[in-house]
N, C-alpha and C positions, 0 to 999 in steps of 0.2 A: 702341593699347593696348601696354603694356609689361609686363614681368614674366617669370617663369620659364616656359619652354615645357615642357610635360609631353607626351611622345608618347603617342598612343593605340596600344597594341599588343594585338592580339587573335588568338588561335589558336582556330579554330572549325570545326565540321563544316558549318554552314549557309553558303549562298552570301551574298554581300554585294551592295549596291547602290552602284555607283561614284558616281553623282550625289548620293545621300543622304550619302555619306561626305564628299564635297567640300563640300556645303552645311553639314554639321555643323562642319567644320573652319574654314570662312570666315564663319559666321553672325555678324553684327554687327561684322565687322572691316573697317575702312577703311584699315588700314595694309598690307594684302596686295595686292601688285601682280602676283604670279605664283603660279600653282598648277601643279605638274607631277604628273601621274598616270602610273603604270605598272601595267597589269594583265596578269598572266601567265595564260595559258589552257593547259589540257591539250590536247595535240595527239595525233593518232592514229598518228603515225610512219609515214605511208604506208599506213595501213589495217591495221597490225600490232597495235595496242593497242585493247582494249575499255575499259580503265580504268587509272588510275594510283592506287595505294594509298599514302597518306602516313601515316606513324606518327611520333610524337614522345613525349618524356617531358613530361607536363603539369607546369607550373611551370618546368622547366628551359628549354624553348623560349621561353616568355614572358620569362624573366629575361635570356637571351642576346640576344634581339631588342631588348628594352628597353635593354640596355647599348649595343648598336651604334647604336640610335636616339639615345641620349643623346650618343654620340660625334659623330654627325652634327650635332646641335644645337650642340655645342661647336666644331665646325669651320666651320660656315656660319651666317650671321645668319637663322635660320629663325623663322617665326612659328607654325608648326605642322607636325606629322608624324603620319601615320597609317600603320601597317603591319598588314595583316590577312593571315594565312596560314591556309589551310584544311587540314584533315586528314581522313582517311577515304578512301573510295573515290570518285574523281573521274573522270567520263567525258570523252572528247574533246569539246572545245567549251566545257566548263565552266571557271569561274574557279578559279584556284589561289591567286593572291597579288595583293595590292593595296598599292602604296606611293603615298602622297600627301605631297608636301612643299609648303609655302607660305612665301613670303618677299616682301620688298618688291620684289625684282628677280629676273629669270628665271635668271641664271647660278647663283646660290646654290641655287635650287630644282632646277634641272636636275642640278647636280653632286651635291647631297645625295641625290637620287633614284637617280642612277647608283651612288653609293657604297653605298647601302642594298641595291640589287639585286645588286651584285657580292658583297656579304657573304652575302645570302640564298642565292645560287646556289652559293657555295663553302663556307660555314662554318656556316650555320644548322643546328641539331640536328634535322633531319628525315631520315627514311629512306623512300625511294621504291621501291616494287615495281611492276613492270609486270605487267599482266594481258593476255594475248595472245589474239587472235582464234582461233588454231589450238588453244587449250587447253593448250599446252605451258607448264609452270611458268615464269613470268617471272623476270627478273633483278632484283636490287636495283641501283638506278641509282647510280653513283658520280659525284662531281663531275668535270667535264671539265677537261682541261688548260687550255683557253682560259678557263674560268671562274676557275681558280686564278691565271692570269696577269693577268686583268683585276683581280682583287682585290688582287694584289701592288702595283699602281701606287699604292694609297692608303697604303701603309706608309711 
């Protein structure tokens, strides 16, 4: 199959099914030889967190992620891209983000997924607040220097 690749971008409160998303992206496609998935989970930070709360501006987050997904499609020969990012209160062990990239060959799929995650970790318009087990008001989480450095390699 040929044609313009339209990324699927979703910002949602509900969980997602990784296998269903891969199946939807690859259905009826015989030109896909590689699918790379990355799923990010909420961790408890050594037992300190009860939840992570993610906020966003509806419309803005989708537009920004769609823009970077289109950039990935322009950089690599991709046959499909899915990016799902959850918002709301997410407990440790629950899914936060899913990136799926599909291409004829693995290198393009791996590199595009890496590029997308570097962007999501450092520049996506989400605000994350920690909810702590000790009841102390949690912090708003800033992007880490290592995430900024990782994203800089794509410029």
